[in-house]
C-alpha positions in Angstrom: 0.0 0.0 0.0 2.8 2.4 0.9 4.7 1.6 -2.2 1.7 2.3 -4.4 1.3 5.7 -2.7 5.1 6.4 -3.1 4.9 5.3 -6.8 1.9 7.6 -7.5 3.7 10.5 -5.7 6.8 10.1 -7.8 4.8 9.7 -11.0 2.9 12.9 -10.2 6.2 14.9 -9.8 7.7 16.9 -12.6 11.0 15.6 -14.2 13.2 18.0 -12.3 11.6 17.0 -8.9 12.0 13.3 -9.8 15.6 13.7 -10.5 16.2 15.7 -7.3 14.3 13.1 -5.4 16.3 10.2 -6.9 19.7 11.9 -6.3 18.6 12.8 -2.8 17.9 9.1 -2.1 21.1 7.9 -3.7 23.2 10.4 -1.8 21.5 9.5 1.5 22.3 5.8 0.8 25.9 6.6 -0.1 26.3 8.5 3.2 24.9 5.7 5.2 27.1 3.2 3.4 30.2 5.3 3.9 29.5 5.7 7.6 29.0 2.0 8.0 32.2 1.2 6.1 34.2 3.7 8.3 32.9 2.1 11.4 33.7 -1.4 10.1 37.3 -0.3 9.1 37.7 1.2 12.6 36.7 -2.1 14.2 39.0 -4.0 12.0 41.9 -1.7 12.8 41.4 -2.2 16.6 41.2 -5.9 16.2 44.4 -5.9 14.1 46.2 -3.8 16.7 45.0 -6.1 19.5 46.2 -9.2 17.5 49.6 -7.6 16.7 50.0 -6.8 20.4 49.3 -10.4 21.4 51.7 -11.7 18.7 54.4 -9.3 19.9 54.0 -10.4 23.5 54.3 -14.0 22.5 57.4 -13.3 20.4 59.1 -11.6 23.4 58.2 -14.5 25.7 59.7 -17.0 23.2 62.9 -14.9 22.9 63.2 -14.8 26.7 62.7 -18.5 26.9 65.4 -19.1 24.4 67.8 -17.0 26.4 66.9 -18.7 29.7 67.2 -22.2 28.1 70.6 -21.3 26.6 71.8 -20.1 30.0 70.6 -23.3 31.7 72.2 -25.4 28.9 75.5 -23.6 29.5 75.3 -24.3 33.2 74.5 -28.0 32.6 77.5 -28.2 30.1 79.7 -26.6 32.8 78.5 -29.2 35.3 79.3 -32.0 32.9 82.7 -30.7 32.0 83.9 -30.1 35.6 84.7 -33.0 37.8 84.2 -30.8 40.9 80.8 -31.6 42.4 81.0 -28.8 45.0 79.7 -26.2 42.4 76.6 -28.3 41.4 74.4 -26.7 44.0 75.1 -23.2 42.7 74.4 -24.4 39.1 71.2 -26.1 40.2 70.1 -22.9 42.0 70.9 -20.8 38.9 68.9 -23.2 36.7 65.9 -23.2 39.2 66.0 -19.4 39.2 66.0 -19.2 35.4 63.1 -21.6 35.2 61.1 -19.6 37.8 61.8 -16.3 36.0 60.8 -17.9 32.7 57.5 -19.2 34.1 56.7 -15.9 35.7 57.5 -14.0 32.5 55.2 -16.4 30.5 52.4 -15.9 32.9 52.8 -12.2 32.9 52.9 -12.1 29.1 49.8 -14.3 28.8 47.8 -12.1 31.2 48.3 -9.0 29.0 
């Protein structure tokens, strides 16, 4: 019913009014479409920034783990090369501290 009324209204207009009416509708639809696309792009940008932050934090955690594992491997190698067993406790303590630091840094990174 509404469409019949709108159709009759448009048919009763002069050509200039019809063209103005059509352009007005098209421009309004373009503005709405543009605003929606700007909002969608903004949402995508925030999700990309969030994703990059998570990836960066994971990369830092992996690098820290590599450093700690290399340090622990050096200590184990030193323990294997030395016949002196008196320094084993200090190496074990160093390795335990490195493991604790690594676990804490991973937990801290994952909580971000």
